[in-house]
C-alpha positions in Angstrom: -18.6 9.2 45.8 -21.5 6.8 46.5 -20.7 3.1 46.5 -23.7 2.6 44.2 -22.0 4.4 41.4 -18.7 2.5 41.7 -19.6 -0.5 39.5 -21.0 1.7 36.8 -18.0 3.9 36.8 -15.7 0.9 36.8 -17.5 -0.6 33.8 -17.4 2.7 31.9 -13.7 3.1 32.6 -12.9 -0.4 31.3 -14.9 0.3 28.1 -13.2 3.6 27.6 -9.8 2.0 28.1 -10.6 -0.8 25.7 -11.8 1.7 23.0 -8.5 3.7 23.4 -6.4 0.5 23.1 -8.3 -0.6 20.0 -7.8 2.8 18.3 -4.1 2.8 19.2 -3.5 -0.7 17.8 -5.5 -0.2 14.7 -3.6 3.0 13.7 -0.2 1.5 14.3 1.8 1.5 11.1 -0.8 3.5 9.2 0.5 6.5 7.4 -1.4 9.4 5.9 -2.5 9.2 2.3 -0.5 12.3 1.6 2.8 10.7 2.7 2.2 7.6 0.6 1.2 9.9 -2.3 4.8 11.3 -2.3 6.1 7.7 -2.6 3.8 6.8 -5.4 4.5 10.0 -7.3 8.2 9.4 -6.9 7.8 5.9 -8.5 5.9 7.5 -11.4 8.6 10.2 -11.8 11.2 7.4 -12.0 9.2 5.9 -14.9 8.0 2.9 -13.0 5.0 1.2 -14.6 3.1 -1.7 -13.2 1.6 -4.1 -15.7 -1.1 -6.4 -14.3 -4.7 -7.7 -14.4 -7.7 -7.1 -12.2 -8.1 -10.8 -11.6 -4.5 -11.2 -10.4 -4.3 -11.6 -6.6 -0.7 -10.4 -6.4 -1.7 -7.3 -8.4 -4.5 -6.7 -6.0 -2.1 -6.9 -3.1 0.2 -4.4 -4.7 -2.7 -2.0 -5.3 -4.0 -2.5 -1.7 -0.5 -1.7 -0.3 -0.7 1.8 -1.9 -4.3 2.4 -0.9 -5.8 5.5 -2.5 -2.2 6.6 -3.5 -2.3 3.9 -6.3 -4.0 6.5 -8.5 -0.5 8.1 -8.9 1.1 4.8 -10.1 1.4 4.3 -13.9 -0.6 1.2 -14.4 -1.4 -0.9 -17.5 -4.3 -3.4 -17.4 -2.9 -6.0 -19.7 -6.2 -7.7 -20.7 -7.4 -4.3 -21.9 -4.1 -3.5 -23.7 -2.7 -6.8 -24.9 -0.5 -5.3 -27.7 1.3 -3.0 -25.3 1.9 -5.9 -22.9 3.2 -8.1 -25.7 5.5 -5.3 -26.9 6.9 -4.9 -23.4 7.2 -8.7 -23.1 5.1 -9.0 -20.0 4.9 -12.7 -19.2 3.5 -12.6 -15.6 1.6 -10.3 -13.3 2.4 -8.0 -11.8 5.5 -6.9 -13.8 7.1 -3.6 -12.8 9.2 -1.9 -15.6 11.3 1.1 -14.6 12.3 4.0 -16.8 15.9 2.6 -17.0 14.6 -0.7 -18.4 14.9 -2.8 -15.3 12.0 -5.1 -14.8 10.8 -7.1 -11.8 8.2 -9.8 -12.0 5.9 -10.8 -9.2 4.6 -9.0 -6.1 7.3 -6.6 -4.9 5.8 -4.8 -1.9 6.4 -1.3 -0.8 9.8 -1.8 0.8 11.3 -3.6 -2.2 9.9 -1.0 -4.6 11.6 1.6 -2.4 14.9 -0.1 -2.6 14.7 -0.7 -6.3 13.7 2.8 -7.1 15.5 4.9 -4.5 12.2 6.5 -3.6 11.8 6.9 0.2 9.0 5.3 2.1 7.5 7.3 5.0 9.2 6.2 8.2 5.9 5.2 9.8 4.9 2.6 7.3 4.8 -0.9 8.6 5.9 -3.6 6.2 4.1 -6.9 6.7 
């Protein structure tokens, strides 16, 4: 190998190593949508309903935690359905009401929802 190529090869090696490390650290704790889909579907099967509002930051955090899998969550937008939310006595957002009547106000997070519902989270999920 010629010595002229050594600096270029060294620089390319460092860049490649950096790219690999960035990819590894960014994917840590991520799970596939399909795995989180099962969790969200389990919550729906257990009768869990989230009552919230689009402007609510805690509701946004709950939705973000589910990512695309939130589409499987039973969700009621209270400003659009005030009578239903009054009937369910929703006083704060988000409020989770389960099929057995248990209710939990405030941001719960995936881990707590798993414990409350008995629905298993995928093992790879990283809880902040």
